[in-house]
Gaussian input, Z-matrix of N, CA and C with variables (Angstrom, degrees):
# hf/3-21g

backbone

0 1
 N
 C     1     B1
 C     2     B2     1     A1
 N     3     B3     2     A2     1     D1
 C     4     B4     3     A3     2     D2
 C     5     B5     4     A4     3     D3
 N     6     B6     5     A5     4     D4
 C     7     B7     6     A6     5     D5
 C     8     B8     7     A7     6     D6
 N     9     B9     8     A8     7     D7
 C    10    B10     9     A9     8     D8
 C    11    B11    10    A10     9     D9
 N    12    B12    11    A11    10    D10
 C    13    B13    12    A12    11    D11
 C    14    B14    13    A13    12    D12
 N    15    B15    14    A14    13    D13
 C    16    B16    15    A15    14    D14
 C    17    B17    16    A16    15    D15
 N    18    B18    17    A17    16    D16
 C    19    B19    18    A18    17    D17
 C    20    B20    19    A19    18    D18
 N    21    B21    20    A20    19    D19
 C    22    B22    21    A21    20    D20
 C    23    B23    22    A22    21    D21
 N    24    B24    23    A23    22    D22
 C    25    B25    24    A24    23    D23
 C    26    B26    25    A25    24    D24
 N    27    B27    26    A26    25    D25
 C    28    B28    27    A27    26    D26
 C    29    B29    28    A28    27    D27
 N    30    B30    29    A29    28    D28
 C    31    B31    30    A30    29    D29
 C    32    B32    31    A31    30    D30
 N    33    B33    32    A32    31    D31
 C    34    B34    33    A33    32    D32
 C    35    B35    34    A34    33    D33
 N    36    B36    35    A35    34    D34
 C    37    B37    36    A36    35    D35
 C    38    B38    37    A37    36    D36
 N    39    B39    38    A38    37    D37
 C    40    B40    39    A39    38    D38
 C    41    B41    40    A40    39    D39
 N    42    B42    41    A41    40    D40
 C    43    B43    42    A42    41    D41
 C    44    B44    43    A43    42    D42
 N    45    B45    44    A44    43    D43
 C    46    B46    45    A45    44    D44
 C    47    B47    46    A46    45    D45
 N    48    B48    47    A47    46    D46
 C    49    B49    48    A48    47    D47
 C    50    B50    49    A49    48    D48
 N    51    B51    50    A50    49    D49
 C    52    B52    51    A51    50    D50
 C    53    B53    52    A52    51    D51
 N    54    B54    53    A53    52    D52
 C    55    B55    54    A54    53    D53
 C    56    B56    55    A55    54    D54
 N    57    B57    56    A56    55    D55
 C    58    B58    57    A57    56    D56
 C    59    B59    58    A58    57    D57
 N    60    B60    59    A59    58    D58
 C    61    B61    60    A60    59    D59
 C    62    B62    61    A61    60    D60
 N    63    B63    62    A62    61    D61
 C    64    B64    63    A63    62    D62
 C    65    B65    64    A64    63    D63
 N    66    B66    65    A65    64    D64
 C    67    B67    66    A66    65    D65
 C    68    B68    67    A67    66    D66
 N    69    B69    68    A68    67    D67
 C    70    B70    69    A69    68    D68
 C    71    B71    70    A70    69    D69
 N    72    B72    71    A71    70    D70
 C    73    B73    72    A72    71    D71
 C    74    B74    73    A73    72    D72
 N    75    B75    74    A74    73    D73
 C    76    B76    75    A75    74    D74
 C    77    B77    76    A76    75    D75
 N    78    B78    77    A77    76    D76
 C    79    B79    78    A78    77    D77
 C    80    B80    79    A79    78    D78
 N    81    B81    80    A80    79    D79
 C    82    B82    81    A81    80    D80
 C    83    B83    82    A82    81    D81
 N    84    B84    83    A83    82    D82
 C    85    B85    84    A84    83    D83
 C    86    B86    85    A85    84    D84
 N    87    B87    86    A86    85    D85
 C    88    B88    87    A87    86    D86
 C    89    B89    88    A88    87    D87
 N    90    B90    89    A89    88    D88
 C    91    B91    90    A90    89    D89
 C    92    B92    91    A91    90    D90
 N    93    B93    92    A92    91    D91
 C    94    B94    93    A93    92    D92
 C    95    B95    94    A94    93    D93
 N    96    B96    95    A95    94    D94
 C    97    B97    96    A96    95    D95
 C    98    B98    97    A97    96    D96
 N    99    B99    98    A98    97    D97
 C   100   B100    99    A99    98    D98
 C   101   B101   100   A100    99    D99
 N   102   B102   101   A101   100   D100
 C   103   B103   102   A102   101   D101
 C   104   B104   103   A103   102   D102
 N   105   B105   104   A104   103   D103
 C   106   B106   105   A105   104   D104
 C   107   B107   106   A106   105   D105
 N   108   B108   107   A107   106   D106
 C   109   B109   108   A108   107   D107
 C   110   B110   109   A109   108   D108
 N   111   B111   110   A110   109   D109
 C   112   B112   111   A111   110   D110
 C   113   B113   112   A112   111   D111
 N   114   B114   113   A113   112   D112
 C   115   B115   114   A114   113   D113
 C   116   B116   115   A115   114   D114
 N   117   B117   116   A116   115   D115
 C   118   B118   117   A117   116   D116
 C   119   B119   118   A118   117   D117
 N   120   B120   119   A119   118   D118
 C   121   B121   120   A120   119   D119
 C   122   B122   121   A121   120   D120
 N   123   B123   122   A122   121   D121
 C   124   B124   123   A123   122   D122
 C   125   B125   124   A124   123   D123
 N   126   B126   125   A125   124   D124
 C   127   B127   126   A126   125   D125
 C   128   B128   127   A127   126   D126
 N   129   B129   128   A128   127   D127
 C   130   B130   129   A129   128   D128
 C   131   B131   130   A130   129   D129
 N   132   B132   131   A131   130   D130
 C   133   B133   132   A132   131   D131
 C   134   B134   133   A133   132   D132
 N   135   B135   134   A134   133   D133
 C   136   B136   135   A135   134   D134
 C   137   B137   136   A136   135   D135
 N   138   B138   137   A137   136   D136
 C   139   B139   138   A138   137   D137
 C   140   B140   139   A139   138   D138
 N   141   B141   140   A140   139   D139
 C   142   B142   141   A141   140   D140
 C   143   B143   142   A142   141   D141
 N   144   B144   143   A143   142   D142
 C   145   B145   144   A144   143   D143
 C   146   B146   145   A145   144   D144
 N   147   B147   146   A146   145   D145
 C   148   B148   147   A147   146   D146
 C   149   B149   148   A148   147   D147
 N   150   B150   149   A149   148   D148
 C   151   B151   150   A150   149   D149
 C   152   B152   151   A151   150   D150
 N   153   B153   152   A152   151   D151
 C   154   B154   153   A153   152   D152
 C   155   B155   154   A154   153   D153
 N   156   B156   155   A155   154   D154
 C   157   B157   156   A156   155   D155
 C   158   B158   157   A157   156   D156
 N   159   B159   158   A158   157   D157
 C   160   B160   159   A159   158   D158
 C   161   B161   160   A160   159   D159
 N   162   B162   161   A161   160   D160
 C   163   B163   162   A162   161   D161
 C   164   B164   163   A163   162   D162
 N   165   B165   164   A164   163   D163
 C   166   B166   165   A165   164   D164
 C   167   B167   166   A166   165   D165

   B1=1.4593
   B2=1.5367
   B3=1.3188
   B4=1.4656
   B5=1.5242
   B6=1.3404
   B7=1.4527
   B8=1.5183
   B9=1.3256
   B10=1.4617
   B11=1.5241
   B12=1.3213
   B13=1.4679
   B14=1.5291
   B15=1.3408
   B16=1.4679
   B17=1.5179
   B18=1.3342
   B19=1.4582
   B20=1.5160
   B21=1.3370
   B22=1.4576
   B23=1.5232
   B24=1.3290
   B25=1.4623
   B26=1.5294
   B27=1.3413
   B28=1.4661
   B29=1.5179
   B30=1.3445
   B31=1.4594
   B32=1.5190
   B33=1.3387
   B34=1.4672
   B35=1.5179
   B36=1.3346
   B37=1.4614
   B38=1.5198
   B39=1.3356
   B40=1.4675
   B41=1.5287
   B42=1.3303
   B43=1.4661
   B44=1.5244
   B45=1.3331
   B46=1.4637
   B47=1.5258
   B48=1.3413
   B49=1.4634
   B50=1.5234
   B51=1.3374
   B52=1.4638
   B53=1.5160
   B54=1.3240
   B55=1.4575
   B56=1.5229
   B57=1.3279
   B58=1.4668
   B59=1.5315
   B60=1.3222
   B61=1.4609
   B62=1.5233
   B63=1.3219
   B64=1.4680
   B65=1.5265
   B66=1.3476
   B67=1.4581
   B68=1.5217
   B69=1.3250
   B70=1.4537
   B71=1.5295
   B72=1.3195
   B73=1.4533
   B74=1.5244
   B75=1.3307
   B76=1.4650
   B77=1.5310
   B78=1.3184
   B79=1.4678
   B80=1.5275
   B81=1.3275
   B82=1.4689
   B83=1.5295
   B84=1.3313
   B85=1.4652
   B86=1.5289
   B87=1.3247
   B88=1.4693
   B89=1.5185
   B90=1.3278
   B91=1.4593
   B92=1.5257
   B93=1.3270
   B94=1.4621
   B95=1.5293
   B96=1.3125
   B97=1.4682
   B98=1.5245
   B99=1.3301
   B100=1.4672
   B101=1.5324
   B102=1.3312
   B103=1.4652
   B104=1.5245
   B105=1.3351
   B106=1.4647
   B107=1.5175
   B108=1.3324
   B109=1.4606
   B110=1.5225
   B111=1.3402
   B112=1.4680
   B113=1.5278
   B114=1.3263
   B115=1.4607
   B116=1.5258
   B117=1.3370
   B118=1.4589
   B119=1.5245
   B120=1.3313
   B121=1.4592
   B122=1.5286
   B123=1.3310
   B124=1.4642
   B125=1.5260
   B126=1.3366
   B127=1.4586
   B128=1.5241
   B129=1.3240
   B130=1.4641
   B131=1.5176
   B132=1.3289
   B133=1.4627
   B134=1.5184
   B135=1.3453
   B136=1.4521
   B137=1.5379
   B138=1.3266
   B139=1.4649
   B140=1.5244
   B141=1.3248
   B142=1.4548
   B143=1.5282
   B144=1.3209
   B145=1.4664
   B146=1.5206
   B147=1.3295
   B148=1.4620
   B149=1.5246
   B150=1.3437
   B151=1.4711
   B152=1.5236
   B153=1.3360
   B154=1.4594
   B155=1.5167
   B156=1.3307
   B157=1.4629
   B158=1.5281
   B159=1.3372
   B160=1.4650
   B161=1.5210
   B162=1.3422
   B163=1.4613
   B164=1.5241
   B165=1.3479
   B166=1.4636
   B167=1.5246
   A1=111.49
   A2=115.62
   A3=119.83
   A4=111.36
   A5=115.94
   A6=120.54
   A7=112.24
   A8=116.08
   A9=120.99
   A10=110.57
   A11=116.34
   A12=120.98
   A13=110.61
   A14=115.84
   A15=121.19
   A16=110.60
   A17=116.49
   A18=121.61
   A19=110.72
   A20=116.93
   A21=120.22
   A22=110.41
   A23=116.97
   A24=121.03
   A25=109.99
   A26=116.56
   A27=120.83
   A28=110.41
   A29=116.61
   A30=120.10
   A31=111.57
   A32=116.75
   A33=120.39
   A34=110.32
   A35=116.89
   A36=121.07
   A37=110.43
   A38=116.70
   A39=121.18
   A40=109.96
   A41=116.75
   A42=121.67
   A43=110.01
   A44=115.88
   A45=121.11
   A46=110.91
   A47=116.35
   A48=121.20
   A49=110.79
   A50=116.49
   A51=119.90
   A52=110.98
   A53=115.75
   A54=120.94
   A55=110.66
   A56=115.90
   A57=120.10
   A58=111.10
   A59=116.68
   A60=120.40
   A61=110.28
   A62=117.40
   A63=120.92
   A64=110.23
   A65=115.79
   A66=120.70
   A67=111.39
   A68=116.80
   A69=120.90
   A70=110.50
   A71=116.07
   A72=120.30
   A73=112.24
   A74=117.05
   A75=120.06
   A76=109.96
   A77=115.53
   A78=120.54
   A79=112.18
   A80=117.38
   A81=120.88
   A82=109.95
   A83=116.53
   A84=120.47
   A85=109.81
   A86=116.57
   A87=120.30
   A88=110.02
   A89=115.36
   A90=120.33
   A91=110.46
   A92=117.39
   A93=121.34
   A94=110.87
   A95=116.48
   A96=120.23
   A97=110.78
   A98=116.79
   A99=120.57
   A100=110.07
   A101=116.42
   A102=120.38
   A103=111.04
   A104=116.14
   A105=121.27
   A106=110.41
   A107=116.42
   A108=120.71
   A109=111.10
   A110=116.82
   A111=120.64
   A112=110.39
   A113=117.03
   A114=120.96
   A115=110.57
   A116=115.93
   A117=121.83
   A118=110.36
   A119=116.62
   A120=121.10
   A121=111.12
   A122=117.27
   A123=120.67
   A124=109.82
   A125=117.11
   A126=121.57
   A127=111.63
   A128=117.29
   A129=120.14
   A130=111.51
   A131=117.87
   A132=119.97
   A133=110.92
   A134=116.93
   A135=119.98
   A136=112.65
   A137=116.28
   A138=120.05
   A139=110.08
   A140=115.29
   A141=118.89
   A142=108.14
   A143=116.03
   A144=121.12
   A145=111.99
   A146=116.57
   A147=120.78
   A148=111.62
   A149=117.00
   A150=120.86
   A151=110.01
   A152=116.97
   A153=121.12
   A154=110.73
   A155=115.98
   A156=120.77
   A157=110.76
   A158=116.67
   A159=119.67
   A160=113.59
   A161=118.34
   A162=119.19
   A163=110.60
   A164=117.00
   A165=120.66
   A166=110.84
   D1=47.36
   D2=-179.48
   D3=-66.10
   D4=-33.09
   D5=179.26
   D6=-63.55
   D7=-37.35
   D8=179.28
   D9=-66.85
   D10=-41.75
   D11=178.01
   D12=-61.23
   D13=-45.47
   D14=-179.53
   D15=-61.88
   D16=-41.43
   D17=-179.25
   D18=-64.61
   D19=-45.23
   D20=179.75
   D21=-65.35
   D22=-34.87
   D23=177.74
   D24=-66.32
   D25=-39.79
   D26=176.78
   D27=-61.23
   D28=-42.19
   D29=179.62
   D30=-67.51
   D31=-35.13
   D32=176.96
   D33=-63.40
   D34=-44.16
   D35=179.91
   D36=-68.37
   D37=-37.55
   D38=177.26
   D39=-61.26
   D40=-44.53
   D41=178.20
   D42=-62.71
   D43=-41.06
   D44=178.48
   D45=-62.39
   D46=-42.97
   D47=178.54
   D48=-63.22
   D49=-42.14
   D50=178.37
   D51=-62.81
   D52=-37.75
   D53=177.68
   D54=-62.27
   D55=-45.09
   D56=179.70
   D57=-67.17
   D58=-37.63
   D59=179.31
   D60=-63.84
   D61=-39.84
   D62=179.62
   D63=-74.72
   D64=-26.20
   D65=-178.83
   D66=-74.89
   D67=-37.27
   D68=-179.37
   D69=-79.48
   D70=144.14
   D71=-177.29
   D72=-107.72
   D73=-20.92
   D74=-179.73
   D75=-84.45
   D76=131.07
   D77=-176.04
   D78=-63.74
   D79=-30.39
   D80=179.46
   D81=-65.29
   D82=-43.39
   D83=178.70
   D84=-64.35
   D85=-41.12
   D86=178.24
   D87=-60.06
   D88=-46.98
   D89=-177.50
   D90=-61.48
   D91=-41.68
   D92=179.89
   D93=-62.78
   D94=-41.76
   D95=-179.86
   D96=-67.75
   D97=-40.90
   D98=178.86
   D99=-64.86
   D100=-42.02
   D101=177.59
   D102=-64.18
   D103=-41.92
   D104=177.40
   D105=-59.93
   D106=-46.91
   D107=-177.24
   D108=-67.32
   D109=-39.71
   D110=-179.58
   D111=-63.71
   D112=-48.58
   D113=179.62
   D114=-65.56
   D115=-33.18
   D116=177.50
   D117=-63.54
   D118=-45.97
   D119=-179.85
   D120=-66.60
   D121=-36.02
   D122=177.74
   D123=-65.07
   D124=-40.71
   D125=179.30
   D126=-65.04
   D127=-36.77
   D128=-176.94
   D129=-69.55
   D130=-19.47
   D131=178.53
   D132=-70.71
   D133=-36.57
   D134=-177.11
   D135=-93.59
   D136=-36.28
   D137=-179.65
   D138=-102.80
   D139=175.53
   D140=172.27
   D141=-72.73
   D142=155.44
   D143=-174.82
   D144=-61.02
   D145=-42.30
   D146=-178.36
   D147=-65.52
   D148=-41.25
   D149=179.68
   D150=-62.23
   D151=-43.64
   D152=179.46
   D153=-64.89
   D154=-35.70
   D155=-179.92
   D156=-64.80
   D157=-39.79
   D158=-175.71
   D159=-84.75
   D160=-5.29
   D161=177.02
   D162=-75.75
   D163=-15.27
   D164=178.97
   D165=-100.11

């Protein structure tokens, strides 16, 4: 069930990103985090999750 682990890990990181987005008050920082997360999720579709994680 490696796919299930990867999915739960994605949700954990998504929750973490949402936490950081709500924690930051400057819109520029929010935008940077959202852009980072969006590009991160796009990368995970083509590569393995761990490889995409370590490219940042």
